[in-house]
VOGU-3710 file (C-alpha; in Angstrom, 3 decimals, decimal comma):
1> thgsfeflrl> 151,927/-78,564/194,744  153,563/-75,877/196,868  151,408/-73,241/198,558  148,171/-74,924/197,607  144,950/-74,775/199,579  146,077/-73,210/202,865  143,251/-72,329/205,218  143,051/-69,533/207,774  141,742/-69,617/211,324  139,261/-66,904/212,314
11> yttkeayliq> 138,851/-66,053/216,020  135,941/-63,833/217,056  135,816/-61,811/220,296  133,770/-58,861/221,502  136,702/-56,549/220,844  138,121/-57,841/217,587  138,603/-60,496/214,965  141,946/-62,288/214,725  142,982/-64,207/211,599  146,045/-66,389/211,341
21> rgdasddssc> 147,334/-69,077/209,036  146,290/-72,555/210,104  149,846/-73,855/210,663  151,541/-70,582/211,628  154,107/-70,213/214,424  153,867/-67,651/217,219  156,237/-65,207/215,534  154,334/-65,337/212,247  152,079/-62,523/211,139  148,398/-62,422/212,022
31> lvvlrnerrm> 145,704/-59,870/211,277  143,788/-58,189/214,081  140,666/-56,204/213,201  139,587/-53,951/216,064  135,853/-53,344/216,189  135,870/-49,978/217,959  138,635/-48,501/215,780  137,282/-50,034/212,555  140,809/-50,805/211,455  143,025/-53,772/210,580
41> ypmtiedgrs> 146,459/-54,227/212,173  149,113/-56,816/211,236  151,123/-58,128/214,204  152,740/-61,300/215,409  150,432/-64,093/216,495  151,922/-63,983/219,983  151,120/-60,266/220,345  147,648/-60,659/218,862  146,642/-63,520/221,115  148,050/-61,780/224,160
51> mlgltptsls> 146,135/-58,587/223,415  142,817/-60,420/222,978  143,341/-63,043/225,655  143,242/-65,940/223,190  144,945/-69,302/223,545  145,808/-71,942/220,913  142,760/-73,901/222,059  140,292/-71,008/221,655  137,288/-71,679/219,443  137,887/-70,717/215,814
61> eaiqavlgrl> 136,492/-71,366/212,346  138,173/-71,979/209,009  138,135/-69,435/206,186  140,036/-69,277/202,905  141,225/-65,669/202,570  140,751/-62,071/203,713  139,576/-59,511/201,150  139,732/-56,459/203,421  137,541/-53,966/205,246  134,850/-51,772/203,721
71> diegesylfv> 132,626/-48,998/205,068  129,056/-49,235/203,750  126,248/-46,840/204,621  127,863/-45,795/207,897  128,833/-49,295/209,028  132,104/-51,192/208,682  132,512/-54,824/207,630  135,359/-57,306/207,321  135,025/-59,318/204,098  136,397/-62,863/204,133
81> vadashaatl> 136,345/-65,694/201,607  134,414/-68,589/203,091  134,605/-70,940/200,101  136,891/-71,091/197,076  137,687/-73,636/194,391  140,651/-74,357/192,147  140,263/-72,671/188,752  143,753/-72,599/187,197  147,444/-73,163/187,941  150,358/-70,754/187,515
91> nsydqneypv> 154,119/-71,183/187,745  156,573/-68,837/189,385  160,295/-68,202/189,030  160,900/-70,573/191,973  159,700/-73,436/189,692  156,739/-74,145/191,948  153,112/-74,320/190,867  150,448/-72,221/192,559  146,688/-72,609/192,332  144,495/-69,747/191,165
101> mridrvralp> 141,381/-69,887/193,332  137,876/-68,927/192,256  135,885/-67,164/194,971  132,661/-69,070/195,559  131,325/-67,436/198,729  132,154/-64,254/200,628  130,959/-63,283/204,105  130,730/-59,759/205,542  131,559/-59,725/209,276  130,185/-56,598/211,003
111> lsttaannsa> 132,515/-54,652/213,240  129,914/-52,671/215,195  127,124/-54,066/217,370  124,544/-52,066/215,402  125,640/-53,604/212,129  125,606/-57,077/213,643  122,042/-56,603/214,849  120,884/-55,156/211,546  122,405/-58,021/209,584  120,414/-60,496/211,676
121> qdqshrglgn> 117,086/-58,673/211,501  114,329/-59,182/209,001  114,821/-56,549/206,318  111,316/-56,428/204,954  111,150/-52,635/205,441  114,210/-51,875/203,344  113,732/-49,095/200,802  115,072/-48,142/197,459  117,332/-45,331/198,647  116,797/-41,712/197,609
131> agknalnklk> 117,851/-42,101/193,989  115,833/-45,273/193,581  112,755/-43,712/195,187  112,948/-40,660/192,949  113,350/-42,822/189,863  110,507/-45,084/190,924  108,231/-42,117/191,614  108,885/-40,828/188,114  108,048/-44,204/186,699  104,887/-44,523/188,764
141> sgkqalfkfv> 103,643/-41,028/187,913  104,427/-41,234/184,208  101,990/-41,523/181,353  100,157/-44,633/180,195  103,182/-46,380/178,715  104,887/-46,552/182,147  104,211/-49,543/184,321  101,924/-49,412/187,343  103,206/-50,782/190,604  100,896/-52,005/193,329
151> ndkminptps> 102,210/-50,390/196,501  100,968/-53,038/198,876  103,008/-55,654/197,013  106,257/-53,684/196,999  107,881/-55,790/199,719  111,691/-55,906/199,775  111,990/-54,091/196,420  115,792/-53,849/196,251  118,623/-55,311/198,274  120,623/-53,167/200,677
161> mleeilrlfn> 123,972/-51,919/199,458  125,725/-54,547/201,581  123,733/-57,292/199,875  124,414/-55,739/196,475  128,166/-55,767/197,139  127,939/-59,353/198,354  126,045/-60,132/195,162  129,107/-58,982/193,206  131,192/-61,616/194,988  128,573/-64,341/195,441
171> ptpttsdfyy> 127,139/-65,426/192,103  126,294/-69,060/191,482  129,257/-71,468/191,663  129,323/-71,764/187,890  129,555/-68,005/187,336  131,985/-66,846/190,017  134,199/-64,155/188,548  136,722/-63,133/191,261  140,068/-64,873/191,679  143,175/-64,845/193,844
181> cknrdithst> 146,451/-66,722/194,205  148,143/-66,725/197,604  151,742/-67,191/196,445  151,727/-65,556/193,026  150,469/-62,080/192,184  147,860/-62,619/189,466  147,534/-58,905/188,709  150,759/-59,359/186,724  151,128/-61,149/183,422  153,811/-63,807/183,037
191> qrhfeerdka> 156,227/-61,329/181,471  155,741/-58,696/184,182  156,066/-61,367/186,882  159,397/-62,687/185,598  160,732/-59,205/184,743  160,187/-57,746/188,186  160,324/-60,854/190,399  159,319/-59,820/193,952  160,227/-56,162/193,464  156,969/-55,084/191,835
201> dpderfywnr> 153,874/-54,054/193,729  150,540/-55,415/192,499  149,343/-53,829/189,277  146,724/-51,389/190,538  144,893/-51,487/187,210  143,546/-54,926/188,182  143,712/-54,750/192,002  140,002/-54,933/192,868  140,344/-54,984/196,666  143,046/-52,318/196,932
211> hmlddlyadd> 140,678/-49,868/198,647  139,564/-52,601/201,040  143,192/-53,007/202,177  143,948/-49,318/202,779  144,622/-50,056/206,471  147,552/-52,277/205,494  149,197/-49,536/203,411  149,203/-46,917/206,164  152,527/-45,306/207,101  152,484/-46,665/210,672
221> ideelakpwr> 152,111/-50,317/209,580  154,961/-52,826/209,785  155,715/-53,581/206,139  156,937/-57,135/206,652  153,994/-58,117/208,830  151,509/-56,518/206,410  152,784/-58,156/203,212  151,236/-61,625/203,794  147,779/-60,015/204,127  147,942/-57,860/201,002
231> lpitqgfaas> 146,277/-60,472/198,845  145,103/-58,928/195,549  141,956/-60,234/193,920  141,034/-59,744/190,285  137,766/-59,888/188,427  137,738/-61,599/185,055  138,286/-65,209/184,090  140,721/-68,035/184,855  140,897/-71,593/183,573  143,557/-74,236/182,970
241> selrfdgeeg> 143,500/-77,432/180,965  146,193/-80,117/181,015  146,647/-81,963/177,727  148,625/-85,170/177,375  150,254/-86,315/174,172  151,744/-89,695/173,316  154,387/-90,508/170,743  157,463/-88,588/169,697  155,784/-85,196/169,628  155,260/-83,566/172,987
251> kgedggrgvl> 157,667/-85,825/174,919  159,243/-84,469/178,053  162,891/-84,742/179,008  162,280/-88,150/180,545  161,052/-89,478/177,208  157,591/-90,159/178,605  154,208/-88,650/177,958  154,357/-84,903/177,359  152,009/-82,664/179,351  150,986/-79,276/178,043
261> rvtllsrrgi> 149,074/-76,982/180,369  147,015/-74,295/178,682  145,846/-71,398/180,861  143,659/-68,440/179,979  143,547/-65,454/182,335  141,518/-62,263/181,963  141,953/-59,284/184,256  139,294/-56,560/184,256  140,463/-53,034/184,914  139,183/-51,152/187,962
271> kragarylrr> 139,397/-47,706/186,367  136,104/-46,730/184,754  134,686/-50,091/185,827  130,959/-50,650/185,822  127,834/-51,562/183,920  127,481/-51,290/180,164  125,059/-48,374/179,768  126,640/-46,432/182,645  130,278/-46,809/181,590  131,053/-46,030/177,965
281> gidddanvan> 134,044/-44,589/176,132  136,867/-42,711/177,831  137,115/-40,344/180,812  139,243/-37,261/181,447  142,005/-39,418/182,942  142,292/-41,499/179,733  140,674/-44,599/181,269  138,236/-46,567/179,129  135,252/-48,687/180,050  135,436/-52,477/180,022
291> fvetelllnn> 139,222/-52,578/179,830  140,344/-56,211/180,011  143,803/-57,756/179,717  143,722/-61,378/178,520  146,708/-63,729/178,542  146,992/-67,185/177,017  149,785/-69,152/178,671  151,401/-72,474/177,696  153,531/-74,516/180,106  155,505/-77,499/178,868
301> dghhvsfvqv> 158,686/-79,215/180,018  159,688/-76,331/182,322  159,147/-73,624/179,703  156,467/-70,938/179,866  155,233/-68,931/176,881  152,466/-66,358/176,898  150,808/-63,734/174,739  148,820/-60,766/176,071  146,027/-58,817/174,386  143,729/-56,085/175,649
311> rgsipvfwtq> 140,229/-54,900/174,885  138,576/-51,627/175,822  135,782/-49,277/174,876  136,304/-46,958/171,892  138,633/-44,317/173,401  136,565/-41,232/172,644  133,894/-39,474/174,682  130,609/-41,191/173,876  127,549/-42,424/175,711  124,470/-44,568/175,309
321> egmryrppla> 122,175/-42,967/177,849  118,466/-42,600/178,332  115,618/-44,935/179,076  114,759/-45,727/175,499  114,738/-49,209/174,092  118,168/-49,832/172,497  119,315/-46,256/173,264  121,259/-44,418/170,537  125,036/-43,934/170,536  126,113/-40,317/170,976
331> itktvdesap> 129,572/-38,686/170,765  129,674/-36,025/173,470  132,872/-34,073/172,720  134,455/-32,729/169,578  137,605/-34,243/168,122  139,666/-31,227/169,195  138,458/-31,600/172,788  139,023/-35,331/173,043  142,138/-35,812/170,885  144,658/-35,121/173,725
341> vftrhmeimr> 142,918/-37,656/175,990  142,806/-40,228/173,160  146,543/-39,786/172,561  147,267/-40,050/176,264  145,353/-43,342/176,420  147,412/-44,800/173,585  150,648/-43,577/175,163  149,673/-45,307/178,409  149,089/-48,510/176,422  152,563/-48,216/174,932
351> edyrlkgenr> 154,150/-47,591/178,335  152,317/-50,456/180,051  153,336/-53,024/177,436  157,032/-52,301/176,938  160,057/-54,164/178,270  160,669/-53,501/181,954  162,619/-54,835/184,913  166,089/-56,234/185,405  165,344/-59,685/183,975  164,424/-58,487/180,493
361> pmsrededgr> 166,215/-60,135/177,554  169,239/-58,525/175,938  168,575/-58,567/172,217  171,939/-56,983/171,451  174,655/-54,846/173,004  176,435/-51,841/171,607  180,206/-51,472/171,364  180,521/-50,490/175,013  178,430/-53,433/176,210  175,605/-51,188/177,291
371> qikeeeeygn> 171,998/-52,324/177,156  169,695/-51,622/174,238  168,452/-48,076/173,849  165,415/-47,060/175,815  163,372/-46,452/172,657  163,925/-50,047/171,584  162,185/-51,248/174,739  158,909/-50,085/173,237  156,704/-51,784/170,673  153,651/-50,904/168,619
381> vvavslvdqg> 150,121/-50,359/169,805  147,864/-51,982/167,203  144,231/-50,916/167,433  141,697/-53,215/165,769  138,251/-51,684/165,357  135,395/-54,071/164,601  132,523/-51,588/164,624  130,209/-51,233/161,644  131,201/-48,605/159,106  127,573/-47,811/158,445
391> greqalalsf> 124,361/-47,455/160,399  124,293/-46,380/164,005  127,950/-47,356/164,638  129,354/-45,325/161,751  130,026/-42,185/163,774  132,146/-44,137/166,251  134,114/-45,816/163,464  134,886/-42,490/161,790  135,741/-40,819/165,082  138,297/-43,548/165,841
401> vehtlmadrp> 140,035/-42,842/162,539  139,977/-39,066/163,043  141,561/-39,387/166,459  144,247/-41,739/165,112  145,126/-39,208/162,417  145,372/-36,375/164,929  147,514/-38,489/167,286  150,081/-38,860/164,476  152,267/-41,437/166,226  154,528/-43,780/164,205
411> wlhllsfdfh> 153,964/-46,638/166,663  150,159/-46,418/166,572  148,509/-48,610/163,939  144,809/-48,822/163,188  143,103/-51,620/161,298  139,371/-51,299/160,759  137,406/-54,450/160,016  133,648/-54,188/159,556  132,926/-57,506/161,227  129,256/-57,714/160,298
421> rhcrglnfdk> 129,858/-56,900/156,639  132,807/-59,202/156,104  131,319/-62,074/158,086  127,922/-61,700/156,462  126,120/-64,973/156,107  127,961/-66,240/159,212  131,061/-66,617/157,071  133,379/-66,413/160,079  136,404/-67,742/158,261  136,807/-64,182/156,981
431> vstlvaqlsp> 138,318/-63,470/160,389  141,384/-65,375/159,200  141,803/-62,640/156,588  142,008/-60,089/159,358  144,551/-62,213/161,231  146,620/-62,461/158,054  146,641/-58,665/157,821  147,899/-58,499/161,401  150,615/-61,129/160,907  153,538/-58,764/160,173
441> lldgmgycwv> 152,745/-56,702/163,245  152,241/-59,812/165,366  155,617/-61,157/164,270  157,269/-57,869/165,204  155,481/-57,796/168,554  156,575/-61,313/169,509  155,572/-63,083/172,693  157,042/-63,908/176,086  159,170/-67,048/176,502  160,573/-67,984/179,912
451> dregriakaq> 163,085/-70,843/180,008  163,648/-73,488/182,699  165,992/-71,167/184,607  163,334/-68,496/184,924  165,042/-66,205/182,432  163,102/-64,298/179,802  164,517/-65,637/176,559  162,025/-63,758/174,368  159,743/-60,854/175,242  156,562/-59,286/173,911
461> kgvirtncvd> 156,862/-55,628/172,973  153,614/-53,808/172,319  150,029/-54,970/172,372  146,972/-55,615/170,221  143,999/-53,521/171,385  140,676/-54,811/170,020  137,228/-53,326/170,365  133,698/-53,425/169,013  130,911/-51,387/170,601  130,638/-53,374/173,846
471> cldrtnvvqs> 134,006/-55,200/173,634  132,124/-58,479/174,059  131,143/-60,838/171,258  132,906/-59,578/168,152  135,942/-58,657/170,211  136,087/-62,083/171,838  135,863/-63,846/168,478  138,716/-61,838/166,958  140,891/-62,036/170,060  140,449/-65,803/170,104
481> aisyrvcmgq> 141,514/-66,029/166,453  144,606/-63,901/167,111  145,388/-65,967/170,204  145,034/-69,175/168,211  147,411/-67,963/165,525  150,083/-67,040/168,081  149,470/-70,128/170,226  149,931/-72,569/167,353  153,282/-70,999/166,548  154,290/-71,244/170,194
491> amrmavfgpc> 153,197/-74,889/170,475  155,139/-75,767/167,347  158,265/-74,106/168,750  157,776/-76,127/171,943  157,621/-79,334/169,848  154,048/-80,088/170,841  153,471/-80,911/167,168  155,652/-80,847/164,084  155,712/-78,246/161,293  154,078/-80,665/158,849
501> aeppeqlvea> 151,413/-81,884/161,268  147,985/-80,547/162,045  147,487/-79,036/165,518  146,218/-81,616/168,023  142,430/-81,539/168,114  142,387/-81,510/171,915  144,511/-78,342/171,916  142,196/-76,663/169,412  139,112/-77,631/171,407  140,652/-76,528/174,710
511> ikkmwadngd> 141,454/-73,075/173,349  138,028/-72,724/171,759  136,210/-73,672/174,955  138,305/-71,385/177,130  137,734/-68,385/174,901  134,002/-69,099/174,720  133,810/-69,320/178,523  135,917/-66,186/178,792  133,498/-64,313/176,539  130,527/-65,369/178,645
521> aisrqyagta> 132,264/-64,262/181,853  133,214/-60,809/180,563  129,707/-60,348/179,201  128,187/-61,127/182,597  130,458/-58,649/184,311  129,891/-55,762/181,894  126,452/-56,323/180,407  124,979/-58,187/183,370  122,721/-60,190/181,054  123,390/-63,674/182,369
531> alkasmtrge> 123,218/-62,623/186,007  119,911/-60,886/185,469  118,380/-63,911/183,794  119,682/-66,186/186,529  118,176/-64,064/189,299  114,798/-64,015/187,592  114,852/-67,770/187,050  115,851/-68,545/190,634  113,552/-65,937/192,109  116,409/-64,506/194,200
541> nkwfgmikdg> 115,682/-60,933/193,249  112,175/-60,415/194,598  111,721/-57,070/192,870  112,017/-58,696/189,472  110,137/-61,750/190,645  107,065/-59,639/191,363  106,718/-58,497/187,781  103,880/-60,364/186,096  103,688/-61,913/182,659  102,889/-59,546/179,861
551> mssvrryyly> 105,366/-56,801/180,789  106,214/-54,755/177,708  109,756/-54,420/176,392  109,936/-50,790/177,501  108,964/-51,655/181,090  111,486/-54,474/181,205  114,169/-52,104/180,003  113,368/-49,651/182,800  113,875/-52,380/185,391  117,123/-53,450/183,742
561> ilhdatrqra> 118,514/-49,914/183,855  117,481/-49,375/187,484  119,158/-52,645/188,468  122,323/-51,546/186,671  122,311/-48,264/188,611  122,256/-50,171/191,910  125,014/-52,495/190,738  127,066/-49,501/189,594  126,827/-47,846/193,019  127,993/-51,089/194,622
571> inillnqpdl> 131,022/-51,166/192,310  131,738/-47,517/193,104  131,773/-48,233/196,859  133,974/-51,304/196,402  136,522/-49,393/194,299  136,172/-46,026/196,080  135,272/-44,253/192,856  132,786/-41,349/192,728  129,182/-41,662/191,614  128,402/-39,879/188,372
581> aaesretsid> 125,228/-37,863/187,954  123,762/-40,166/185,333  124,085/-43,206/187,587  121,249/-42,071/189,849  118,987/-42,056/186,813  117,448/-38,867/188,225  118,707/-36,961/185,206  118,599/-39,840/182,747  114,906/-40,660/182,786  114,374/-38,421/179,826
591> ddsllpeere> 111,375/-40,001/178,188  108,730/-38,528/180,505  108,161/-35,772/177,969  107,275/-38,296/175,260  103,687/-39,197/174,572  102,792/-42,905/174,572  102,503/-42,923/170,799  105,969/-41,336/170,547  107,433/-44,062/172,742  105,774/-46,679/170,595
601> edmnenlqrl> 107,146/-45,027/167,465  110,645/-44,993/168,998  110,443/-48,694/169,901  109,147/-49,643/166,453  111,936/-47,695/164,799  114,492/-49,666/166,798  112,804/-52,963/165,935  112,982/-51,988/162,272  116,692/-51,363/162,677  117,144/-54,651/164,547
611> lkettdfvlp> 115,475/-56,521/161,691  117,682/-54,818/159,114  120,884/-55,385/161,078  120,052/-59,062/161,511  119,283/-59,448/157,810  122,500/-57,701/156,782  124,673/-59,874/159,042  123,001/-63,275/158,917  121,978/-63,598/155,258  124,595/-64,273/152,565
621> anevlicgwp> 124,786/-61,552/149,919  123,109/-63,714/147,267  120,244/-64,917/149,492  116,817/-63,473/148,615  114,809/-62,439/151,664  111,080/-63,078/151,424  110,173/-61,706/154,837  111,464/-61,273/158,370  109,702/-60,971/161,715  110,868/-59,751/165,170
631> lvnpategdq> 109,299/-62,203/167,611  109,364/-63,335/171,257  110,248/-66,618/172,939  107,013/-67,583/174,793  109,051/-69,367/177,455  110,188/-65,958/178,751  108,237/-63,252/180,510  107,088/-60,083/178,806  107,088/-58,891/175,216  110,791/-58,177/174,794
641> vdtvllltrk> 111,827/-59,155/171,274  114,555/-61,806/171,503  114,110/-63,703/168,213  114,308/-62,647/164,585  112,837/-65,111/162,094  114,030/-64,733/158,480  112,480/-66,591/155,540  114,290/-66,873/152,202  113,794/-68,965/149,087  116,243/-71,559/150,416
651> rvyiaiyded> 116,283/-71,481/154,192  114,800/-70,341/157,454  117,094/-68,421/159,810  116,315/-68,139/163,533  118,492/-65,486/165,213  118,460/-65,533/169,037  119,247/-62,325/170,939  119,749/-61,526/174,603  116,975/-59,894/176,579  117,689/-56,317/175,513
661> aerledvhiv> 118,208/-57,280/171,851  121,767/-55,956/171,857  123,717/-59,201/171,777  123,318/-61,890/169,125  123,718/-65,158/171,001  122,937/-67,832/168,438  121,790/-68,409/164,874  120,074/-71,558/163,606  119,969/-72,233/159,843  117,305/-74,622/158,551
671> pledvnaiev> 117,070/-75,549/154,843  113,482/-75,533/153,627  113,823/-79,240/152,830  114,355/-79,913/156,540  111,102/-78,291/157,654  108,696/-80,959/158,907  105,692/-78,998/160,076  104,218/-75,577/160,781  101,966/-75,395/163,834  99,797/-72,653/165,289
681> grpsrqprac> 98,183/-72,922/168,712  98,221/-71,909/172,354  100,744/-73,426/174,769  99,731/-74,179/178,314  99,180/-70,990/180,337  99,605/-68,846/177,233  96,584/-66,718/176,314  97,930/-65,858/172,874  98,587/-67,911/169,787  102,149/-68,997/168,980
691> lrlvtklgaw> 103,944/-70,253/165,890  105,930/-73,494/166,169  108,378/-74,517/163,468  109,244/-78,220/163,587  112,369/-79,286/161,664  114,889/-82,101/161,461  117,293/-79,915/163,450  114,891/-79,121/166,278  111,784/-77,085/167,019  111,282/-73,386/167,732
701> tmrpgksrlf> 108,230/-71,714/169,220  107,632/-67,982/168,757  104,936/-65,357/169,221  104,583/-61,627/168,515  105,514/-58,971/171,009  103,750/-55,616/170,812  104,416/-55,003/167,116  103,971/-56,529/163,705  105,527/-56,101/160,266  103,176/-54,640/157,660
711> nnviiglksg> 104,421/-53,583/154,205  107,994/-53,610/155,554  107,047/-51,193/158,345  106,860/-52,050/162,048  103,529/-50,994/163,553  101,937/-51,603/166,924  99,496/-54,412/167,631  96,246/-53,067/169,035  94,775/-56,220/170,594  95,280/-59,894/171,333
721> eeadeyvesi> 93,031/-60,798/168,405  95,238/-58,796/166,063  98,303/-60,600/167,446  96,660/-63,968/166,771  95,873/-62,913/163,203  99,486/-61,879/162,780  100,660/-65,379/163,799  98,259/-66,874/161,264  99,645/-64,625/158,514  103,253/-65,643/159,303
731> aeqmrvtlem> 102,311/-69,327/159,180  100,470/-68,840/155,906  103,402/-67,046/154,294  105,725/-69,858/155,334  103,260/-72,459/154,007  103,018/-70,766/150,613  106,806/-70,435/150,390  107,298/-74,127/151,092  104,793/-75,116/148,392  106,407/-72,794/145,839
741> miggewrvar> 110,047/-73,628/146,565  110,061/-77,361/147,372  106,662/-78,460/146,068  103,978/-80,673/147,545  100,957/-79,719/149,541  101,497/-78,127/152,927  99,070/-77,212/155,647  99,262/-75,429/158,970  98,686/-77,875/161,806  96,578/-76,758/164,760
751> pqrltigdgg> 97,224/-78,983/167,777  94,851/-78,702/170,690  97,731/-77,669/172,955  100,958/-76,364/171,452  104,250/-77,628/172,881  106,874/-75,010/173,667  109,676/-77,557/174,011  112,010/-79,087/176,566  114,338/-76,117/176,726  116,906/-77,711/174,438
761> erghmklfnk> 115,494/-76,163/171,314  117,120/-72,793/171,917  120,717/-71,873/172,542  122,082/-75,403/172,255  124,994/-74,051/170,249  126,407/-70,652/171,097  127,236/-68,308/168,254  130,877/-68,461/169,284  131,092/-72,127/168,326  130,340/-71,186/164,747
771> vagvfkqrre> 133,784/-69,622/164,451  135,406/-73,033/164,794  136,348/-72,767/161,142  138,653/-69,902/162,063  140,769/-72,280/164,124  141,316/-74,462/161,059  142,822/-71,628/159,014  146,525/-72,222/159,525  147,776/-71,034/156,157  147,192/-67,286/156,392
781> gkvalgstfy> 149,384/-66,857/153,342  146,635/-68,122/151,049  144,552/-65,022/151,782  145,155/-62,292/149,266  146,026/-58,998/150,922  144,599/-56,922/148,093  145,040/-53,184/148,416  144,817/-53,041/152,187  147,504/-51,124/154,013  148,190/-50,072/157,566
791> anpttpiqpp> 147,706/-46,629/159,042  151,084/-45,328/160,092  150,614/-41,565/159,790  154,223/-40,412/160,008  155,794/-42,893/157,586  156,329/-40,933/154,318  156,416/-43,925/151,980  152,894/-44,983/152,917  149,720/-43,444/151,541  147,804/-41,047/153,822
801> pvlldlpsds> 145,946/-43,000/156,499  142,297/-43,690/155,798  139,600/-45,881/157,256  141,203/-49,246/156,721  139,105/-52,103/155,513  139,545/-55,483/153,919  138,578/-56,115/150,291  134,876/-56,610/149,725  133,692/-60,145/149,106  131,255/-59,110/146,390
811> estkeeegre> 133,220/-60,596/143,504  131,605/-63,664/142,023  134,601/-65,902/142,643  134,667/-65,012/146,309  130,918/-65,449/146,545  131,289/-68,940/145,131  133,966/-69,747/147,715  131,779/-68,363/150,471  128,788/-70,380/149,242  130,787/-73,601/149,338
821> kregme> 131,985/-72,856/152,870  128,484/-72,061/154,057  127,082/-75,232/152,552  129,798/-77,192/154,321  129,007/-75,517/157,647  125,310/-76,217/157,303
//
């Protein structure tokens, strides 16, 4: 492999750092970082060594890459990659393969003596910073519902900003999210790379260390010497899988075993980058939060084919601010005010995903042999909205449609698909109906095909833009289904399998796993859920580690928001973007005016909505709900509701949420016949009673939080005794249901010490895996299109654009089909 795992040599002196390639010659470029000037200079190795008095035998250490220089809180640091691992492989037009490296460890080398001393000192007296102190003081001086900190235990409450920035780069090895490739610019998709060759600068939309390399873009810098050190890094996801096929199908030119490499790359945008609750919607420059470009790439027998999709927050002005539990969604500008920015965003999408460069394909020539008209370089922008068309998401869904109507562009298409309604009862094969609706537009959009000579034989024009509220779970599921549909057509054209054969199972599984891992990575980066849980489990974040058992859901949410504010400021420094007022949380802690009973009422109202939303999505339309309960996993700290237990006449449903009850992570379905026992008792170190449901499929242990369900209304629990009685009532209702529905005599077991479990009882199968049925739907033509049409506002022959939706599945025949599919899945 050409250009693989080159290492760099780092020399350290009192005046500077010098970095050179391990096998470089004297006239090659090196990087000199002067401490007193706080600046990086590219120069020849001979000049650099001469200036610093170094010789080839001087003491050095090995590093992997240089990220750049960053000023933090008055000090300057050189950031270098100390450890990296191979994550994926990309090809270039020179027919060589280049490794995409995952950053596993980053070091910050101080330039000043003061910074060096501070980095080595014990930092036990570090503070929160002004914004953090003000926020904490508000929390400490609030009314009874706010948590009480013990001042003498507030040691090392938050990391310094340097440590917070290092935390962005230095997650655990299994969750590293920054990537680079030394000989291939990974900010560009395959099509952009082969269109522009070496003429294009890195795509600044995904160039995360651009600000850190400002020194190397100065006017007085030698361009040729600087180029080798302008190494762009991206945040997102990268993975490759090499699949081997025997037999006639998939053979290479030599007649031997065919090798197909499947690569998935996601690139997160740097504009409006940040944490979920602090970055929502669009800004005045038409940038949206959580913008991610994802490319699935196939390499086989010298050919490269790829398809690119994007996701991004709903492109209107909206927020989800405040310190309330599950804060409400609010649209902050009128349609008239935001419509021009919405249109500009869509026009940017169209411009970014058109044909460019000198190596683009010639689809046809006119009589004079001139190239195709400029307008024909452009394709459609197809927006797919997955938000609910009712409930708290309804306003966003309607606003999206209103803005599309006002934009009035013939190339802008909107398809609205109420994911939760159509996939009710976990009937995820309905996603194939959506893909079928998109098929004509997908066919017109095409995909990129690069032949063995490095020429673009076929190009993608336009892009699919998918979003739900957070652009995480629902978006990832639908994007994976679209990717699968396109990928199977590509693989068939590449003779990986024949037109009458089923797709190879290893290809299906590889794509499914990559998209699932991709979804987890993007969720960590935007929502921060996984990283927060990991830090609490490992005890790395001492502030969170100090919080004792029994913390209420509201208190836990405060900590989560404050941590996000610190992470957001770190991202702002890294990307050189301004802090917004709300990020300090000085103006966002808006619940101080609420009385404790009002806070409790607000939390209970949200729990009621959570229970209803879970019921509407998880239960099939014909399933009769007996009762549902928002509960807590006793293996976690605090009283944050993370489990919804639903009891019907046929089954028990256990829905598992993330820690802030925003993200549905898993659903377990247990037929009543598979229930083995109902237990009530106290686990070790648990002062309160818990319910344990033992089944053939596994066991689940649950307990109440701070609320209970009474006459279909969520009300607060006043004491531990009342919570124990509530557990007894849930167990009794389940016992009676089992006796009535499956017969026999049941009793509630009361072991002396209740077992929580070995940790395998929860989350053993991610919700994403339940969409595997989507990957089996290869015959989109069997799905009736009904009366659905596309929004294309300026096409006279079409009806006026409305909120597009797929036909309801309420008809009895469709319900019967859905019931059969659900029974097969269970």
